C-alpha positions as CSV (number, residue, x, y, z in Angstrom):
1,X,0.0,0.0,0.0
2,X,1.4,3.4,-1.0
3,X,1.6,6.2,1.4
4,X,-1.0,8.0,-0.6
5,X,-3.4,5.1,-0.1
6,X,-3.2,5.3,3.8
7,X,-6.1,6.9,5.5
8,X,-4.1,8.3,8.4
9,X,-7.0,10.3,10.0
10,X,-9.2,7.3,9.8
11,X,-6.6,5.1,11.5
12,X,-6.1,7.7,14.2
13,X,-9.8,8.0,14.8
14,X,-10.2,4.2,15.3
15,X,-7.1,4.1,17.5
16,X,-8.4,6.9,19.7
17,X,-11.8,5.3,20.0
18,X,-10.2,2.0,21.0
19,X,-8.2,3.7,23.7
20,X,-11.1,5.8,25.0
21,X,-13.5,2.9,25.0
22,X,-11.0,0.5,26.5
23,X,-10.9,-2.2,23.8
24,X,-11.2,-3.3,20.3
25,X,-14.7,-4.7,20.6
26,X,-16.2,-1.5,21.9
27,X,-14.3,0.5,19.3
28,X,-15.6,-1.8,16.6
29,X,-19.2,-1.2,17.6
30,X,-18.6,2.6,17.7
31,X,-16.9,2.6,14.3
32,X,-19.2,0.0,12.7
33,X,-16.4,-2.4,12.2
34,X,-15.6,-6.0,13.3
35,X,-13.3,-6.5,16.3
36,X,-10.9,-8.4,14.0
37,X,-10.8,-5.4,11.6
38,X,-9.9,-3.0,14.4
39,X,-7.2,-5.4,15.7
40,X,-5.7,-5.7,12.2
41,X,-5.8,-1.9,11.7
42,X,-3.9,-1.3,14.9
43,X,-1.4,-4.0,14.0
44,X,-0.8,-2.4,10.6
45,X,-0.4,1.0,12.2
46,X,2.2,-0.4,14.7
47,X,4.0,-2.2,11.8
48,X,4.2,1.0,9.8
49,X,5.3,3.1,12.7
50,X,7.8,0.5,13.9
51,X,6.6,0.8,17.5
52,X,4.2,-1.1,19.8
53,X,1.4,1.2,20.8
54,X,-0.7,-1.0,23.1
55,X,-0.1,-4.0,25.3
56,X,-3.2,-6.2,24.9
57,X,-4.8,-8.2,27.6
58,X,-8.1,-10.1,27.8
59,X,-9.9,-7.2,29.4
60,X,-8.2,-3.9,28.6
61,X,-5.7,-2.1,26.4
62,X,-2.6,-0.7,28.1
63,X,-0.8,2.1,26.2
64,X,3.0,1.9,25.8
65,X,4.9,5.2,26.2
66,X,4.9,5.4,22.3
67,X,1.2,4.7,22.3
68,X,0.5,7.4,24.8
69,X,2.4,9.9,22.8
70,X,0.7,8.9,19.6
71,X,-2.7,9.0,21.3
72,X,-2.1,12.6,22.5
73,X,-1.0,13.8,19.1
74,X,-3.8,12.0,17.4
75,X,-6.4,13.9,19.6
76,X,-4.8,17.2,18.6
77,X,-4.7,16.4,14.9
78,X,-8.3,15.2,14.8
79,X,-9.4,18.3,16.6
80,X,-7.5,20.4,14.0
81,X,-9.2,18.5,11.2
82,X,-12.6,19.0,12.8
83,X,-11.9,22.8,13.2
84,X,-10.8,23.1,9.6
85,X,-14.0,21.3,8.4
86,X,-16.1,23.5,10.6
87,X,-14.7,26.6,9.1
88,X,-15.0,25.3,5.6
89,X,-18.6,24.1,6.0
90,X,-19.9,26.9,8.2
91,X,-22.8,27.5,5.7
92,X,-24.6,30.7,6.5
93,X,-22.7,31.3,9.7
94,X,-20.0,33.9,9.7
95,X,-17.2,32.1,11.5
96,X,-13.4,32.5,11.5
97,X,-10.8,35.1,10.7
98,X,-11.0,37.8,8.0
99,X,-7.8,39.4,6.7
100,X,-8.4,42.9,5.4
101,X,-6.0,45.1,3.5
102,X,-6.9,48.8,3.1
103,X,-5.3,52.2,2.7
104,X,-4.3,54.0,5.8
105,X,-6.8,56.8,5.3
106,X,-9.8,54.5,4.6
107,X,-8.7,52.3,7.5
108,X,-8.5,55.1,10.0
109,X,-11.5,57.3,8.9
110,X,-14.0,54.8,7.5
111,X,-13.3,51.2,8.6
112,X,-12.1,51.7,12.2
113,X,-15.3,53.3,13.4
114,X,-17.4,50.4,12.0
115,X,-15.4,47.5,13.5
116,X,-17.2,47.4,16.8
117,X,-20.6,47.2,15.1
118,X,-19.5,44.5,12.7
119,X,-18.1,42.3,15.4
120,X,-21.2,42.8,17.5
121,X,-23.2,41.5,14.6
122,X,-20.7,38.7,13.9
123,X,-19.2,37.6,17.2
124,X,-17.6,34.4,15.8
125,X,-15.5,36.4,13.4
126,X,-12.0,37.9,14.0
127,X,-10.4,40.7,12.0
128,X,-6.8,41.1,10.9
129,X,-6.4,44.5,9.4
130,X,-3.3,45.8,7.6
131,X,-2.8,49.3,6.3
132,X,-0.9,50.1,3.2
133,X,-1.6,52.4,0.2
134,X,0.5,50.2,-2.0
135,X,-1.4,47.7,-4.2
136,X,-1.1,44.2,-2.9
137,X,-1.5,40.7,-4.4
138,X,-4.4,39.2,-2.4
139,X,-3.1,35.7,-2.8
140,X,0.5,36.5,-1.7
141,X,-0.8,38.7,1.1
142,X,-3.3,36.1,2.2
143,X,-5.9,38.8,2.2
144,X,-9.6,38.0,2.0
145,X,-10.7,41.5,1.1
146,X,-8.7,44.5,-0.1
147,X,-10.3,48.0,-0.1
148,X,-9.0,50.1,-2.9
149,X,-9.8,53.1,-5.2
150,X,-9.9,52.9,-8.9
151,X,-10.4,50.2,-11.6
152,X,-9.3,46.5,-11.2
153,X,-6.1,45.4,-12.8
154,X,-6.8,41.6,-12.6
155,X,-9.6,39.6,-14.2
156,X,-9.4,37.1,-11.3
157,X,-10.7,39.6,-8.9
158,X,-14.3,40.8,-8.2
159,X,-15.1,44.3,-6.9
160,X,-18.0,45.5,-4.9
161,X,-18.5,49.3,-5.0
162,X,-18.6,51.0,-1.7
163,X,-19.0,54.6,-2.8
164,X,-17.4,57.6,-4.3
165,X,-15.6,60.6,-2.8
166,X,-14.6,64.0,-4.1
167,X,-11.0,65.1,-4.0
168,X,-10.0,68.4,-2.4
169,X,-6.9,70.5,-2.0
170,X,-6.3,71.7,1.6
171,X,-3.7,73.3,3.8
172,X,-3.5,74.5,7.4
173,X,-4.3,78.0,8.4
174,X,-0.7,78.3,9.6
175,X,0.7,77.4,6.2
176,X,-1.7,79.7,4.3
177,X,-0.8,82.6,6.6
178,X,2.9,82.1,5.9
179,X,2.8,81.3,2.2
180,X,-0.5,83.0,1.1
181,X,-3.6,81.4,-0.4
182,X,-3.2,80.2,-4.0
183,X,-6.0,81.6,-6.3
184,X,-4.9,80.1,-9.7
185,X,-2.9,77.3,-11.3
186,X,0.0,79.8,-11.8
187,X,0.1,80.5,-8.0
188,X,0.9,76.9,-7.3
189,X,4.5,77.2,-8.5
190,X,5.1,79.3,-5.4
191,X,3.8,76.6,-3.0
192,X,5.1,73.4,-1.6
193,X,2.9,70.5,-2.8
194,X,3.0,67.2,-1.0
195,X,2.5,64.2,-3.2
196,X,2.4,60.4,-3.2
197,X,5.6,58.5,-3.6
198,X,4.0,55.8,-5.8
199,X,2.3,55.8,-9.2
200,X,-1.3,56.9,-9.2
201,X,-4.0,56.1,-11.8
202,X,-4.4,59.9,-12.4
203,X,-1.1,61.7,-12.7
204,X,-0.9,65.3,-11.3
205,X,-3.7,67.4,-9.9
206,X,-6.6,68.0,-12.2
207,X,-7.6,71.7,-12.2
208,X,-9.7,73.9,-14.5
209,X,-7.7,76.4,-16.6
210,X,-9.0,78.4,-19.5
211,X,-12.2,76.4,-19.6
212,X,-10.5,73.0,-19.7
213,X,-9.3,70.5,-17.2
214,X,-5.6,70.1,-17.0
215,X,-3.5,67.7,-15.0
216,X,-0.9,69.8,-13.2
217,X,2.3,68.0,-12.4
218,X,2.8,68.6,-8.7
219,X,6.6,68.4,-8.6
220,X,6.2,67.8,-4.9
221,X,8.6,69.1,-2.3
222,X,7.7,66.1,-0.2
223,X,6.6,62.6,-1.2
224,X,5.0,60.2,1.2
225,X,3.6,56.6,1.0
226,X,0.1,57.0,2.4
227,X,-2.7,59.5,2.6
228,X,-2.8,59.6,6.4
229,X,0.9,60.6,6.6
230,X,0.1,63.3,4.0
231,X,-2.8,64.6,6.1
232,X,-0.6,64.9,9.2
233,X,2.0,66.9,7.2
234,X,-0.7,69.3,6.1
235,X,-1.9,69.7,9.6
236,X,1.7,70.5,10.7
237,X,1.9,73.3,8.1
238,X,4.2,71.5,5.6
239,X,2.3,72.4,2.5
240,X,-0.7,71.8,0.2
241,X,-2.2,68.3,-0.2
242,X,-4.9,66.8,-2.4
243,X,-6.9,64.1,-0.6
244,X,-10.2,62.3,-0.6
245,X,-12.8,64.4,1.2
246,X,-13.5,61.8,3.9
247,X,-9.9,61.9,4.9
248,X,-10.0,65.6,5.8
249,X,-13.7,66.3,6.4
250,X,-13.4,66.5,10.2
251,X,-10.3,68.7,10.0
252,X,-12.1,71.1,7.6
253,X,-15.2,71.2,9.9
254,X,-12.9,71.9,12.9
255,X,-10.9,74.6,11.0
256,X,-7.7,72.7,11.2
257,X,-7.5,72.5,7.4
258,X,-8.8,74.9,4.8
259,X,-9.9,74.0,1.2
260,X,-8.2,76.1,-1.5
261,X,-8.7,76.5,-5.2
262,X,-12.3,75.3,-5.0
263,X,-13.2,77.7,-7.9
264,X,-11.1,75.7,-10.3
265,X,-11.5,72.2,-8.7
266,X,-13.1,70.1,-11.5
267,X,-14.9,68.0,-8.8
268,X,-13.4,64.7,-10.0
269,X,-14.3,61.8,-7.9
270,X,-12.6,58.6,-6.7
271,X,-14.5,55.3,-6.6
272,X,-13.8,52.9,-3.7
273,X,-14.3,49.1,-4.0
274,X,-14.1,46.1,-1.7
275,X,-12.0,43.7,-3.9
276,X,-11.9,39.9,-3.4
277,X,-10.9,36.8,-5.2
278,X,-13.9,35.5,-6.9
279,X,-12.8,32.2,-8.5
280,X,-12.6,28.7,-7.0
281,X,-15.9,28.1,-5.3
282,X,-18.5,29.8,-3.2
283,X,-17.7,32.8,-1.1
284,X,-17.1,32.0,2.6
285,X,-20.0,33.3,4.8
286,X,-17.5,35.4,6.9
287,X,-16.3,37.3,3.8
288,X,-19.9,37.6,2.4
289,X,-21.0,39.1,5.8
290,X,-18.2,41.7,5.7
291,X,-18.9,42.7,2.1
292,X,-22.7,43.1,2.8
293,X,-22.0,45.1,5.9
294,X,-19.5,47.4,4.2
295,X,-21.8,48.0,1.2
296,X,-24.6,49.0,3.6
297,X,-22.7,51.0,6.2
298,X,-19.8,52.7,4.4
299,X,-20.5,56.4,3.8
300,X,-17.9,58.5,2.0
């Protein structure tokens, strides 16, 4: 018999039942086998392992030290198998871990305030949330869901739209007092503009000029890797930034940041999606519960 033909979990289950029930006859009844079949199975198991697992007597099985060790490990392995099957066949129950990858800004301003409510509705779910503005490979990152802006780049992924947000250029009152408030595209050459350090789907800052929308190269004085770091730099008076409205809404309302160039802002929007791998079988209930919740509760 090849190693591939051996039903190791089945052998372990019969062995465990024999130990727990105290004999081959009782194990045979529980496993719907004959006592001789159970005896032969244990004998084959011992022969393959090269170790005696039990000392047989007329009334009871006595485990050898090797048998005790094998029994303990078998219990653990069978429990792991049962847990894996429980997760895989949870049906309509949202059970198990969900790994989420999202941008820092969306994670802080949109997702974090919703976590408590989602977990209250799905108490058997756990969340593992990572923040990065860089595009990740869901398979390599082991992410169940990624929340991203813009169009998909892979046909193996499915996206569920969460909403749209307008982009706005803002700066702190301290910075504007020091550098002056820009009123036109030409004024921007006198200002420090903070930009992203990675490629974006839209290059530059779209602005209206002479009746047309132009993409102004920002030639940033500072480059950063995520929108939340950019927001903090704007708050500190480092320069102008262009961010999704939800990222800076509370700062604008509190007067910590001031919108500028609104007269020539084309009002372009950015679409946000929950992205997940859609091939290879039905969607796990835990992931479906998260997608439904986000689609209903996210407000940008």
